[in-house]
N, C-alpha and C positions, 0 to 999 in steps of 0.2 A: 633505445628503449626496447625492453623485452615485452613480448606480448604472448597470449595464449595460442596454442596450435589445436586445430580440431581433433588431431590424433594423439593427443596426450594420454598417457596411460595412468594407472594407479601409481602413486608416488612410492619410492622405496621406503624402507624404515627410516625414520628420522635418526641421523647420526648422533652420537653421543655429544652433548654440548651445544646442539643446534636448537633453534626456535622455529616452530612451524606455524604459519598463518594461513588459515583456510576461510576465505569469505563464502558463505552459504546463501547470501542475499545481499542486495544493494548495490551490485556492480553490474551495469548495463541495464539498470532500471531505477525508478524513483520509488523506494519503498522496500519492505522485506529485509530490512538491514540486519545482518547477523554475521559475526566473525568469530571463528574458533581459533584460539591460540593453544599450542602444545609445547610443553617442556618437560623433559625427563618423565614421560609417560602420563603426565597430568594435563588437564584441559581447563581453560578458562574461556568463557563465552562473553563477548561484548555485544549486548543488545540481542533481541529476538522479536522482530516486527513482522507486520503483515503488509501485503500489497493489495490494493483494492482492484477489483475486476474491470475490464474494459468491455466494450459492446461485443466483441467476438468471443466473449466468455459468459454466454447467457446461463442464468440460474445460479451462478457462482456467488457466495457471499464474501469470501475471503480467499487470499492465496498465502500459503505459509512457506517458509523455508523448508527444505528437504532435510529431515533429521537422519536419514538412513545411514549416512557415513559415521555418525556418532551413536547410533542406536545401541550398538553392543558395547559401548564404552560410557554409559550413563554414570556408572560408579566412579569413572575417573574424573568427573566434572567437579571442580572445586567450587565453582560458583557462577553466576550470571551478573556481570556489571551492566547496568542500565544507565546510559548517558543522559537520558531525559525521558519525558512522559508522553511523547507523541506515539500515536498508534503504530506508525511504521518502524518504531523502535521497541515497543513493549507488547503489541498485539499478539504476538505469537507465543508468549510466555505461558499462558494457560495451556496451551496444547503440548508444550514440552513438559510442563510439570504434571500433566496427566499421565506421562510415562514414568516420571519419577518425582514425587511431590516434595521431596526433601532437599532439592537442590537449592542452595542458598541465593538469595537475591541481594544485590549490593547497589545502592543508589542514594540519591538525596531524599530529603523529607517529602517534598511534594511528588517526586517520581514514585517513591514506594507507596505513598498514599493512593495514588492513581491506580497502581497495578493491584494493590490489595483490594480495593474496591471491585475491580474487575474479577479478581480471583474468588471473590465472595460468590459471584454468580455461577462460578464453576465448582463451588463447594470445596475450595482448596485453601488451607491456611498455611501460607509460606513461611519459611525461615528467612528473616531479613536482617540485613546490616546496614544501618543508616550511617552515610558518610557525608562529608561537606568539603568545600575547597580547602586545600592544606592539609587534609587528612592523608596519612599513610597507613595502609593496611597490608599485612601479609596473608595472602590467600594461597595456601599451598606453597609451591615453589616460586609463585608470582608476587612480587612486592609492587603494589598499586598506590600511585600518588594521584590525587584527584585535583583538578585545576578548574577554576571558574571560567566558564565561557558564556557569552551572550547569545541568545537565541529567541525564537518567538514564543517561548514558554519559560517561566522562571525555573531556577534551580538546575540548569543544564551544566553538565560536566564534561571536560575531557579527561582522559585517564592516561598516565605514564605507567608502562609496565616494565618493570626491571626484572631481568634474569641473568644468570652468568653468560648467556649468549649475546646480551646487549640490551639496550633500552629501546622500547617501542612506544611511540606516542600515538594515540588514537583521539582525534579531535572531537569525535561525534559531530553533530551538526552545530555550526557556530558562525557568528559574524562579529564585527567590531563596531557595534553602535557605541558612539562616544557620548551619547546623551540618553541612556537607557532609562525607561520609566521607573524601574526599581533601583536605579543607582548602581547595579551589579555589572561592572565592566568585565570584558575578556581580559584575564590576568596575564598581560604581556610580560610583565616582570617575571612570573613564574616560568613562562616559556623560555625567556632569555637565560634563566637560571639553568633550566633543563638543557638548553643549547650548550652552555659552557661545560656541562657534565658530558655531553655527547649524545645526541639523538642518532641512534643507529638505524631506525626505520621509522618514518612518519606516515601514518594513514590519514589522509586529509580529505575533508568534505569538498566535493566537486560540483555540487548542484548549480552554483552560479558562475562557474569558471569562465564561461563564454561572455558574461556580462561585464563590460568595461567599468572602470571606476570604483566607487564606493556605494554601499547601500545607504540610502537616506535614513535618518534617525526615525524610530518609531513614533516619536512625539510629533513629527510633521504631520501626521494624519488628523491630529486633534482639531486643527483649524478647519480642515476639510469637513469633517463630521459636523462641527459647529454650524457651518454653512448650510449643510443638508438639513440639520435639524430646524434651523432658523426658517427655512423655506417650505418645510413640510407642513401640510394643513390637515392631514389625516394621520393614520397609523404609520409607524415606522417599523419595518421588518428587517432585521439583520441577520444574515447567514454567515457563520464562521465556523472554524474547527472547534470542536467541543473542548479542546485543551488550550486554545489560544487565549490565555489569561490576560496578557497585555492588551490585546485588541478589545476584549470584553470590558476591560477596566476603562478604556477610553469611551466606550459606548455608555457605560454607566455614568461616567462624569458628565457626558453630553446630556444625557437624559435628565440628570439631576439639575443641570444648569437651566434647562429649558422646561422644567416642571412636568416632566413626563414620569410615569411609572414603567417598570420593566418586569416582564415575565419571561422566564426561560421555557422553551418548548423542546421536547425530546428528552429521552431517559438519559442519555450520555451527557447532554448539556446540563440538565439538572443535577446530576450526580457530580460531575467534574467542578462545576462552579460552587457547589456546596463544599466540596472538599477544599477548594482554593480559598473560599471565605473563612471556613473554619481554622485553617492553618494561617490565616493572616496575609495570604498572597494577593487577595481580592479585597479591596476596600469598599464596603457597601454602606452608604448613609442609611440611617434607620428610616424604614417605611418606603424605601425605593423599590425593592423587589417585592412583587406580589404574586400570588398564585394565578396561573392561567385562567382558572375557573372564575375569578372575580372580574375579568375584563369587561363583561357585559355591563357592569355597573359604572364603568369609566367612559367619558367622552372620548371620541376617536383621536382627537388631537392631544390626548395625554397618554397614549399607549405606545410602548416599544416592545416588540417581540424579538427575542434573540433565539435562533434555532440553528440546527445543522442543515447541511445540504448545499454548501458552497461549491462542491464539485460535481454537482448534478447527479448525486447518487440516487438511484430509483426510489428507494424506500425512505429517504430522508425527508424531513418535514417540508422543506422548501419545494422539492420535486413534486410532492403530493399536493401542495397548494397550487402549483402551476397546472396540475392535471385535474383540479377540483376534486381531489380525493382526500381532503383533510377538513376537519372541523373548523379550521380558520380559512375563510374564503376571502380571496383577494377581491377588492372592489376598486372602482375607479377613484383615483386620487391617492391610493396607498403608495408609499415610498419603500422600495426594497433596496438594501445595501448588501452587495456581495463583498464582504471584507476579507478576501483571500486571494492568492494567486491561482492561476490555472496549472494544475499538475499536468505534465505532457501526457496526452492520450485521453484527457477528459474534456477537451475543447468542445466537441459536438454535444456532449451531454449537457454541458453548461450553457451553451447558446440555446439549446432546446428548451431549457428551463427559463432562460431570459425571455425568449419569444413567447412561451406559455404565460408568463407573468404579465408581459406587455399587452398580450391579447385581452386580459381581463382589466386592463386600465391602469396598471402600476407603473410608477416611474422607476425604472431599474438603474441603480448607480453601481457601477463596477470598475474594476481596474482600467478597462478600456476608455472610460469617459470621465474618470475623476481619480484623484490620488487617495484612494481608500485602502491601500495595501502597500506595505513594504516587505521585502523578503527577509526570511530568517537566516539566510545563507550568505557567506562572504562572497563579494564579487572579486573580479580579477585584480583590481588595485589592492584590496585587502589581503588576498592570497599572496601576491608578490611581497608586500610588506611582512607578512607572516613568515614566508620562507627565509627572507632575509634576517629575521630574528632567530628562527629555528636552526637554520643551516643543517638540515638533515643529510646524513651520509647516504641514505637510500630513501626513496619516495615511492609510495603506492597510493595513487588516487583512488578514492572510494566514494560511495554514495552518489550515483549519477548515471545517466545513460552513456552510451559510448562517446558521443560528442563531448559530453562534460569531462569524462575521464581523460580524453585525448587533450583537450584544452587545458586541464589542470596540469598534465604531464608537461606540456609546453611552457607553462608558467614556471614550473619547477626548473626546467632546463635554463630558462632565461636567468634565473637567480644563481646559477652555478652548480646545480645537481647534475653529475655526469649522466649523459644518456644511458650508459650501460648500467646505471644504478637506479633508474626509474622503471618500475614494473607496472605495465598495464595488464591487469587480470581481469577475469570475469568469474561469475559465481562458480564455485567448485574448483577453481584453479588453485593449486597449492603452492605457496611461496615459502621458501626455507631461508632463514637468516643464519648463515654459517660463516664463522670467521670474518664478521663484519660486512658481508656482502649478501644482498637478497637476490634470489633467483628462483625461477619457476622449476618445480620438481615433478610436477604431475597433475593430475585431475581426479576429483571424486564426483560422485553423483550429486547434483544440485538443482534438480528440476523443480517445476511447480508442483505443489500439493494443494489441492482444491478442497475448500470447505463449502459444503453444499447442505444447508440445513443442519441435521445432526451428523451428517456423513463427512468424515475427514479422510481424504485420499482414495475414496471409492470411485470418484469421478476422474476419468483420464481424458487425454486428448481425443480418443476415438468418440467418447460420449459427447464432448463438446462439438465435434465434427457433425455428429448426428443431430444435435440440437440446432446447430446453424442451418443444416439442410432443412430441418422441419420449419425453422423460422422463415427461411428465404424461399423455399420451394414447395412446402407442404407435404402431405403424405397421402399415398393411394393404398388402400387395403383391398386385398383379393381373397375371397373365401371360396374354398372348393372342397366338396366331400367326394371321397374316392373309395370305390369298392376294390380292395386290395386283391381279392380272389379272381375278379375279372379284369381288373384295370380300367373299368368304366367309370365315368363321372356320373354320380347319382344325385348330385346337388351342386348348383352354381354353374359357372363361376359368377359370384356376385362381386361387383367392383363399386367401391365408394372412395370419393376423394374429399380431403379437407385441406384448405388453405392453399391448394394448387391452382386455383382459378379455373378449373376444368369441371364442366357440369357432368353429373353422373350419367346423364343420357348420352353424352358423347362416346362412352365406352362400348356402345353397341357396335361401333365400326371395328373394334379390336377383339370383341368377344369370340368371334368365329376362329381368329388366329390363335388365340389362347386354347380353345377347345381342340383345334387341329394339332397343336404341338403336344398337348397332354395325350391325346388319343394315339398319336404316332409313337410316343414314348412307351405307352402301355403295350402296344403291339410288339415293340422291341424287347419287352420284358422288364422295362425300367418303371418300377412302381413305388420305389422308396420315396417317402415324403420330402426328405431334404432335397433330393434331386428334382423332384416335381416343383418344389418352390423356386429352385434356381432357374428352371425353364420359364416359369411364370414371370419371374423378375426380369429375365433377359428380354423376353418377348415384349412385355408391357412397357419395359423401359425404352426399348428401341423405338416402339410406336409413339410414346409421348414425346421423345426427343426429336423424332423426324417431324411430328405433327405440330408441336407446340414450342420446340426449342427450350424445353425445360427439363430439369432433373430432380424430380421429387423423390422422397423415400418411398420405396415400394415395399409393402409388408404383406407377403403371401402367407395364408394359413391353409394348410392341407389337413383335412380331417379324415383318417382312415376308418373304414368300417368293414 
């Protein structure tokens, strides 16, 4: 198995007749999925998603793929193929279209409807091409065939990309639910047909490659939900992804059966479920869904609330309910259902929300204590079955953390893919398919691009480091007025601390040291403000470290008069 090397350089020019594959997100992480294909100077992008921030990224709203490697080639992009409508696959599209709004978007009916609604908020009207399973479309030099796959959202597609260099199949996110709620199976017959033609490179979903066996059917959740609804005496609050149409359908069915009304909470939930209903993907009995404003007129035992926040996102509805920062207040006897998996890295945030809800008296049902979730990704048994059907000549695991990519690679090897034809890459690593063999040829920049409010890319790792220091250790500010002609201190030093746990009065012990250092510096003729600030920072920092074993941010201000 080939793998990336930390000293990889920029790749050479793509040889004539070769196909280049560059993942800009989704490898080594769960989310931010984006892959760029290049043939004959033209580019095709598959997915453009976002990654949601973790605790060590305070203040960050979203994390985007790094577009820098294609920024000067936007005119070469033939289109963006969207495999399905989850945020980790479409959330980055508005930010790429800000740079070139006329890049065509290719996807299924539901996927395009979800992204078009999102783009309205950015005031972008996209060029779109609706496709469905079985369709073939020529997009520049790329001939794309779309294949139905089953996932936790309707209308998901895999894509087979044909070029003279060979055929590449990108699975997107998929599983093999044999009893899907919408009756739409993963089209194994189509994959077998592609296999007979010859799959030169398979890019396969790795998210559940460590999990043995097969994913249970989505419909298994229905009986568990009915039991929860039957035993709930007050309100039921369900947290789910705003695009998990199948899960919401089961909630609606259970609510209808037990005589409850449903209200959607949160802008994205209301928007997406409205789209799914209008397009016929969500079956809603008349009168079942009501506006959240009418809930005060209903008895508690007839209410179901469906909201976002199943991953513990700080600003999502469920987190705010847990923190008593939402108009809907949790009371004793409420039942809360977290109908989703735990995305790696979100565990602490989710359990913090669970504890907060439990504190106010809620009975919290989650994957750890009830079968209220099944995954949308193929487990190891399904992947083995899939590889035996596809028989790829080269395999590149995608969509997963390092452990998932490695596990997926081992599964491919078990089914007969030669080790030297399994490519384990990471974001930015360039893989070329030349004369039927995939090999790593270099690396491009593919770091995190942070969205902070209206700012995109302005916040970097140094800023996040400062924020973490501020959050963990606090800040100490020092104000000094300096007479530059004499070098004498005419005001201060005044020292204040915030969030450091140190009382302002404690700094009287270090003030003489600060004054002594500044006066000595002035006597030596060093009165430049920046140098004075550095002296203050070093002196005060050493004293705080020696005295309190802390390292707060120290912000000296020297005013020259």
